[in-house]
C-alpha positions in Angstrom: 29.2 6.6 -25.9 27.0 6.9 -23.3 23.4 8.1 -23.0 21.6 11.5 -21.7 20.4 10.0 -18.8 23.7 8.2 -18.3 26.0 11.2 -19.2 23.6 12.5 -16.1 23.5 10.1 -14.1 28.1 9.8 -13.9 27.8 13.3 -13.9 25.1 13.9 -10.9 23.7 17.6 -10.3 21.7 16.6 -7.1 23.0 18.8 -4.3 25.7 20.4 -6.0 25.5 24.1 -7.2 24.7 25.8 -10.3 26.7 28.5 -11.0 25.3 30.3 -14.2 23.5 28.7 -16.6 22.4 30.3 -20.9 21.9 30.1 -24.2 25.8 30.3 -25.5 26.4 32.6 -28.2 24.6 30.9 -31.3 21.6 30.8 -29.8 21.8 26.6 -30.2 23.2 25.0 -26.7 22.2 25.6 -23.5 25.0 25.6 -21.1 24.7 24.6 -17.6 28.1 25.3 -15.4 27.9 23.6 -11.8 30.1 22.7 -9.0 30.7 19.3 -8.8 31.5 18.4 -4.4 30.7 14.8 -4.0 33.2 11.8 -4.7 35.5 11.0 -7.8 34.3 13.7 -10.0 35.1 17.3 -7.8 35.5 20.1 -9.9 33.3 22.5 -12.1 31.7 21.6 -15.1 30.2 22.8 -18.1 26.9 20.6 -19.2 26.5 21.5 -22.9 22.7 20.6 -23.9 23.0 21.0 -27.8 19.8 22.0 -29.8 17.7 22.7 -27.4 14.7 24.5 -28.4 12.7 24.5 -26.0 13.4 26.0 -21.5 11.0 26.7 -18.9 11.8 28.7 -15.8 9.9 29.2 -13.4 11.2 31.0 -9.9 11.2 28.8 -6.5 11.6 31.4 -4.5 8.5 30.9 -1.8 5.7 33.7 -1.7 6.2 37.0 0.2 10.2 36.5 0.0 10.9 37.5 -3.4 11.0 41.1 -3.3 12.4 43.3 -5.7 14.2 45.7 -4.0 17.9 46.4 -4.9 18.7 46.3 -1.7 19.0 43.1 -1.2 21.2 42.5 -4.6 24.6 42.9 -2.8 28.3 41.9 -2.4 29.9 41.2 1.1 28.4 40.9 4.1 24.5 41.3 4.8 23.5 44.0 6.6 19.8 44.3 8.6 18.7 46.6 6.6 18.9 43.4 4.1 17.9 40.7 6.0 14.1 40.0 5.1 13.6 38.2 1.7 15.4 35.9 -0.4 19.9 37.4 -0.9 20.3 38.0 -4.3 24.3 37.0 -4.0 24.3 34.1 -3.5 26.3 33.3 -6.9 24.8 29.7 -7.3 21.4 27.4 -6.9 22.2 24.4 -4.9 19.9 21.4 -6.5 18.2 21.2 -4.7 15.0 18.8 -4.7 17.0 17.5 -7.7 16.5 17.0 -11.7 15.4 13.9 -13.4 14.9 13.2 -16.5 11.3 12.8 -18.3 11.7 9.2 -20.3 8.3 10.3 -21.7 7.9 13.3 -22.3 5.7 14.5 -25.2 7.5 17.8 -24.9 10.6 15.9 -26.5 8.3 13.5 -28.6 6.6 16.9 -30.0 10.0 17.9 -30.6 11.7 15.1 -32.0 9.0 14.7 -35.2 8.9 18.0 -36.0 13.3 17.9 -36.1 13.0 14.5 -37.2 15.8 13.9 -34.8 15.9 12.3 -31.2 15.0 15.0 -28.4 15.5 14.5 -24.5 13.6 16.3 -21.9 15.4 16.7 -17.9 13.9 19.1 -15.3 15.9 20.5 -13.0 14.7 21.8 -9.4 17.6 24.3 -7.4 16.7 26.2 -4.2 16.1 29.9 -6.7 14.2 28.3 -10.2 13.5 24.9 -11.4 14.2 24.4 -15.4 13.4 22.5 -17.7 15.5 22.2 -21.1 14.2 20.1 -24.4 17.4 19.8 -26.7 18.9 16.8 -28.8 22.7 15.4 -26.8 24.2 16.6 -24.1 28.4 16.8 -23.4 29.2 17.6 -20.0 33.1 18.4 -19.8 35.3 19.1 -16.5 36.7 23.0 -17.2 38.3 23.1 -14.2 38.8 20.4 -11.1 39.2 20.5 -8.1 
């Protein structure tokens, strides 16, 4: 059985696309659905961060581009009116500059003590947001091969 860090390296998110993310219906687990474009493991994958006890989400849209203007939400082709600001219809977030497993995470250590079991932290940075997750285990499944 692979460790969390080995699993993340095997199914590397770097320079791939996150299609959606959020808590599952049971509210215990956090799922990221990503499309991998590189290497042997191309396809759409579910990353299930089981026992997710802490999340931090922060926008990485540059200052001045984060506009709350519904004209920037669209499906189809972009119009001249929509060209100023961040386009909210990209349908994915590119994992760049990348992700990292936090080996000596204070957050994970604190939660490990509280929960009485090993916890882990991963930080994922995309062109749209930075996401930190503290969780117990990780399961990755191919849900749509290429």
